[in-house]
N, C-alpha and C positions, 0 to 999 in steps of 0.2 A: 201550306205545308200538308203533306200526306197525312191523312187521318190515322193511318196505321203506324205512324212514327211515335215512338215513346223514348224520349231523351234518356230516361233512367235505365232502359234496357240496353241501349247501345246498338240497336238494330231496328230495321223496319222491313216489312214484307212488301214485295212488288209483284205485279201481275206478270205471269209467264205461262204460255200455253202448256197444259198437261203436266207442268212441273210447278215448283214454287221457288221464287227468287227472293233473296234477302240482301239488302244493302246493310253492311255492317260498319260501325264506326268505333274508333278507339283513340284515346289521348296518346297511347303508346302502342307499339307492336304487341307486347304481351296482353294488353287490354283488348286489342283487336281479336287476338286468338281466343281469349276468354269469351268475348261476346259472340264470336262465331260458334263456339261450342254451345253456349246458351241458346242461340238461335236454332241450332240443330235439334236440341231437346224440346224447345218450344214448338217446333213443327210436330213432334211426336205426341207430346202430352203437356200437362200443366207443370211448370217448374216448381210451383209452390207445394205440389203434392209429393215431391221427391225429397226424402230425408237423407241425411248424411250418415248412414250406418256403416258404410265401408268405403275404402279408398283404393285407387289404382295409380301406379306410377307409370309414366311414359318417357321413353327415350327414343326419339325419331330422327332420322337423317334423310335429307332429300337434296336434290341439286339446286333448289331455289325456294324462295318464300312461298310462291303459289303452290308448288308441289308439296311443301311442308304443311301448308294449311289443309290441302286436300287429304294428305296422309293422316293428319291430326283428326279430322272429321271422320275419315274412313275407319280409324281405330274405334271410334264410338259406334259406328254402324256395325262393325264386326262384333263388338262386345254386346251390343243389344241383340243382334241376331243369334249369337251362339250361347250367351249366358244370361240374356234378359236383363242386362244392367242399364240403368238410367242414372245420369249424373246431373247435378245442378250447381256445383261449385268447382272452380278450376283455379289452380295456382300455377303460373308459369315461372319456373325457377331459373331457366336459362333459355334464351332465344337468340339465335343468330340467323343469317340468311340460309344456313344449311343444317341447323340442329335445333331441336326442341327438347327440353326436359321439363316435365310438368307432373302435377298430381291432380286427380279429380276425385270428388266425393259424391256418393250417391247410394243407391240401393237397388235390389232386384225388383223387376217389374211384377206387379200383381194387378189383375184385371179390375178388381174392385177399387183399388186406390189410384190407379194410373190409366184412366180411359184414353185410348189411343185416338188421336185426332186424324193423323195421316201417317202412312207407312212410307219411309224413305227407302227407295231401292238403290240409289247411288248418289254420290257427291260428284258433281261434274266440273270440268275445267271450262265449260262454256262461258264465254265472256268474263273469265276470271282475271282480274288484275288487282294488285295491291299497290296503292299509291298514297302519298302524303299530300294533303291539300289543306292549305291555310293552318298548318300546325297540327292537323288531325290525320290519323290514318283511316283509310276507307277501302273497302272491298265489296264485291258483289259475288254471291254464291248462288248457283242454281242447283236445287235438289230435285233429282228425278224421282217422281212418285209412282 
């Protein structure tokens, strides 16, 4: 088993040239989307240092699940770049193949509290597929660093 896999996190990092890849798992599609968001912020900083002092609601539409997942993660990239927001808890309220409604909790970035491990430039569609295998959902995301 890959030493970077942590069953409790629901994702593991994989090697990818000049980028970082993450294989993400979930018992359900909402859990897969939650773990994808956690993996995004785990690339940036330590999740345990992010406190839940504010929340944001999301309503997203896309033509398919893969596009919806990338849109979901791109929302976090936008909020981090424009408002310095970091999140560590995610509640998926509604999820279909074309629509996502969710809430995320977190706080504003501060250098002393949230040391940045890597800066994500983009969430890519490279090798992105969402599939159900043996009763579990799985996807792979490549973050451009």
